[in-house]
N, C-alpha and C positions, 0 to 999 in steps of 0.2 A: 494884541499880546495879552497874556493872562495878567489880570490886575489883582491888587490886594497883597497882603503880607503872606498869605498861604500858611501852610503848616511845615514846621522844620524839625528835623531830628539830627542829632550829632552821633556819629558812629565811630567807635574806636577802630583803628586800622588793623582789623583782623579779618581774614577771608570769611570766617563764619558769619560776619555781619553783612555780607552780600545778600544772603537770603532775608535778613532782617530789613534791609533796604527795600527789597521787592515787596515784602509784606506791608511795609509802611505805605508804599505807593498804592498798593491794592486797597488798603483800609481807607485811605484818603479819597480815592476816586471811585471805587466800586459803588454802583447805584446812582452816581452823580453824572457820569459820562458814559458814552457807549463802551461796551465790553471790548471791542477791538482797540479802542484808544487806551484803555487800561492795560491790555496785554502788551501793546507796543511800548508804552512808557515803562512798564515793568522790565521789559527786555532792555530798553535803553539804559535804565537805572542799573541793571545788572552789569552791563558792559562798562559803563562809566565809573561805577564804584569799584569794580574789579581793577580797572586801569589806575584809578587813584591809589588804591592800596598797593598795587604792584610797582608803580612808577613814581608815585609822589613821596613826600616826606612821611615818616612814620608818625603822623599826627592825625587827630580825628578829622573825619570828612563830614561836611554839613550837606544835608539833602533837604531841599525845599520842594513842596508840591503845591501847585496853584491850579485853579480851574475857574472857568466861567461858562456861560452858555455856548460860546463858540469854540473854545479850545481848552486844553490842559497843558501844563508844562511841568518839567522837573528841572531843578538846578542842582548841580553837584559842585561843591566848592572844596578844593583840596590845596594843601600847601605843597609847593615844589616849583621847579624850574618851568615857567610858562612857555619858554621857547621850545621845550621838548614836545609840546602838543602841536602837531602839524596843522596847517591851515585846513579849514573844513573842505575846501575844494580837493584836497589831497586824501581825504578819507575814503579809501576804496578797499573792498575786501581783498584779503591776501589770496594768493594762489592756493589751489586745493592741496598741494603737497606741503604747505607750510603748517607748522604746529600751532602757531599763534598769529595774531595780526588781523583777525577778522572783525573785531569789535567795533571799531570806529566806522568801518564801511557799512556794517549792519545798522548802526545808529543813523548814519546818513540816509540810508535807504528808507527807513521807517519814519523819519522826522519830516515835518513840513517846513521847519526852520530851525537852525542851530546858531547859537551865538556863543563865542568864546571870548571871555574877558580875562586879561592878564593884568594884575596889579598887586603891588606890595608883597610879592612872594607867593601869591595865591593864584590859582586858576579856577575860574567859574565857567562851567559849561551848562548852557540852558538849551533844552530840547523842547520844541513846541509841537503839539499834535492837534491839528484842527479837526473838527468833526461836524461843523455846520457852517454854511456860507454866511458871511457877515453881511 
C-alpha cells in the first residue's frame, strides 16, 4: 500500500472543481509514476469526486494523492451517508441505455485495489494502482 502522508487538497463542492481534482492528481504524479497509472488515477478521481459532489453532503471534499516505487493511490473523503455507497463487489458499469451509473464500475475496472471506509459521517474511498511487482 502507498505509504506516507501524501499531498492533500480540499475542494469546495462545485462541479467545476472536478477538473481541479484531475489537475491536482496529474501534478502530483506526472513524472513520478508511469503515464498509464496517472491517466487511470485521474479518471478514478473524476468519477469519485463527481459522485461525492452529486450524492454527498454539500461540504468540501478532501483528495489525497500518495505514491511510492510500486504503486500510487488516491483517497477521496466526503461527508454523507456511507450506507449509500454500495459494496465494491457491486460496482459494475450501468447498461448502455442508462444515462448515469457507470462511474463506480469504471473505477473498479481500472483499480488494482479499492478500500471503502465509513466513519463519523464520512466516506473515504481509496483507489490503488500498482505499476511494479513488489
